[in-house]
C-alpha positions as CSV (number, residue, x, y, z in Angstrom):
1,M,86.2,45.7,114.9
2,V,87.9,48.6,116.5
3,A,87.3,52.2,115.3
4,L,90.4,54.1,114.1
5,V,89.1,57.4,115.4
6,E,87.0,57.7,118.6
7,A,83.7,59.4,118.5
8,P,84.7,62.7,120.0
9,D,87.6,62.9,117.6
10,L,85.3,62.0,114.8
11,A,83.3,65.2,115.2
12,R,86.6,67.2,115.4
13,V,87.8,65.5,112.3
14,R,84.5,66.4,110.5
15,R,84.8,70.1,111.7
16,T,88.4,70.3,110.4
17,E,87.3,68.9,107.1
18,L,84.7,71.4,106.9
19,L,86.9,74.2,107.8
20,I,89.5,73.1,105.2
21,S,86.7,72.9,102.6
22,Y,85.6,76.5,103.3
23,L,89.1,77.8,103.3
24,L,89.8,76.3,99.8
25,R,86.5,77.4,98.4
26,G,86.7,80.8,100.1
27,G,90.3,81.4,98.8
28,V,89.4,80.5,95.2
29,L,86.3,82.6,95.3
30,L,88.1,85.6,96.8
31,S,90.9,85.2,94.3
32,V,88.5,85.1,91.3
33,A,86.7,88.2,92.6
34,L,89.9,90.1,93.0
35,I,91.1,89.3,89.6
36,L,87.7,90.2,88.0
37,L,87.6,93.5,89.9
38,G,91.2,94.3,88.8
39,T,90.3,93.5,85.2
40,V,87.3,95.9,85.4
41,I,89.2,98.6,87.1
42,T,91.9,98.3,84.5
43,F,89.5,98.7,81.4
44,V,87.5,101.5,83.2
45,H,90.8,103.3,83.7
46,H,92.1,102.6,80.2
47,P,89.2,102.3,77.8
48,G,91.5,102.4,74.9
49,Y,92.4,98.7,75.7
50,L,89.1,97.7,74.3
51,T,89.6,99.4,70.9
52,S,93.4,99.8,70.3
53,S,95.6,96.9,69.6
54,A,98.7,98.9,70.3
55,D,97.2,99.7,73.7
56,I,96.3,96.2,74.5
57,N,99.8,95.0,73.3
58,H,101.3,97.4,75.7
59,L,99.3,95.9,78.6
60,L,100.5,92.5,77.7
61,T,104.2,93.4,77.4
62,A,106.7,93.2,80.4
63,Q,106.9,97.1,80.3
64,S,103.3,97.5,81.3
65,G,104.2,97.9,85.0
66,F,102.7,95.0,86.9
67,P,103.6,95.1,90.6
68,T,106.3,92.5,91.3
69,T,106.8,93.1,95.2
70,L,104.4,93.1,98.0
71,G,105.2,96.9,98.5
72,A,104.2,97.6,94.9
73,V,101.0,95.7,95.3
74,A,100.1,97.7,98.4
75,R,101.0,100.9,96.7
76,G,98.9,100.0,93.7
77,L,95.9,98.9,95.9
78,A,96.1,102.3,97.6
79,A,96.0,104.1,94.3
80,F,93.1,101.8,93.0
81,E,95.2,100.3,90.2
82,G,93.6,97.4,88.5
83,R,96.8,95.4,88.1
84,S,97.4,95.4,91.8
85,F,94.1,93.8,92.4
86,V,94.8,91.1,89.9
87,M,98.2,90.5,91.5
88,L,96.6,90.4,94.9
89,G,94.1,87.9,93.5
90,L,96.9,85.8,92.3
91,L,98.6,86.0,95.7
92,V,95.5,84.9,97.3
93,L,95.1,82.0,95.0
94,I,98.9,80.9,95.7
95,A,98.4,81.3,99.5
96,T,95.2,79.3,99.6
97,P,96.7,75.7,99.5
98,V,99.5,76.8,101.7
99,M,96.9,77.8,104.3
100,R,95.2,74.4,103.8
101,V,98.5,72.7,104.7
102,A,98.9,75.0,107.8
103,V,95.4,74.2,109.0
104,S,96.3,70.5,108.6
105,V,99.3,70.7,110.7
106,V,97.2,72.2,113.6
107,A,94.5,69.5,113.0
108,F,97.1,66.7,113.3
109,I,98.6,68.2,116.5
110,Q,95.0,68.5,118.0
111,L,94.4,64.8,117.0
112,G,97.6,63.8,118.6
113,D,98.8,62.3,115.3
114,R,102.5,63.1,115.6
115,V,103.7,61.4,112.5
116,F,101.3,63.2,110.1
117,A,101.9,66.4,112.1
118,L,105.6,66.1,111.5
119,I,105.2,65.2,107.8
120,T,102.8,68.0,107.2
121,S,104.9,70.4,109.0
122,G,107.8,69.4,106.6
123,V,105.7,70.0,103.6
124,L,104.6,73.5,105.1
125,A,108.3,74.2,105.6
126,L,109.1,73.4,102.1
127,L,106.2,75.5,100.7
128,L,107.2,78.4,102.7
129,A,110.8,78.1,101.7
130,A,109.9,77.9,98.1
131,L,107.6,80.9,98.4
132,F,110.1,83.1,100.3
133,L,113.4,82.0,98.8
134,G,112.2,81.3,95.2
135,K,113.2,83.7,92.4
136,A,111.3,84.2,89.1
137,G,112.7,85.6,85.9
138,G,116.2,86.1,84.8
């Protein structure tokens, strides 16, 4: 029986699998930490959210001022605004699987698997196009 992957390549495949595993786990954990930090900061800066239904309703409406651009997120982070930390956590969560696909492209190229490298590159291009060209809202 012939092995599909040679021994030196098997070690490289295993390292790539571990890298992808750490990337996914780390991305999710970082995202959760940022979202929790942002939530705590928001409630520390606005303790009325804990006691006033009117205040919490304002937080949950579209007029509450959540950052909707990368520049607004950066400015909010510099001002230590909780909402910006929450938004950064969500951006990290969105970017995590995209990074996984990017790592897979590099891994397939290193293994010399042109077909999968091409297919995965196409998937990465579609993900990036959707991310940068997509429009949310009205």
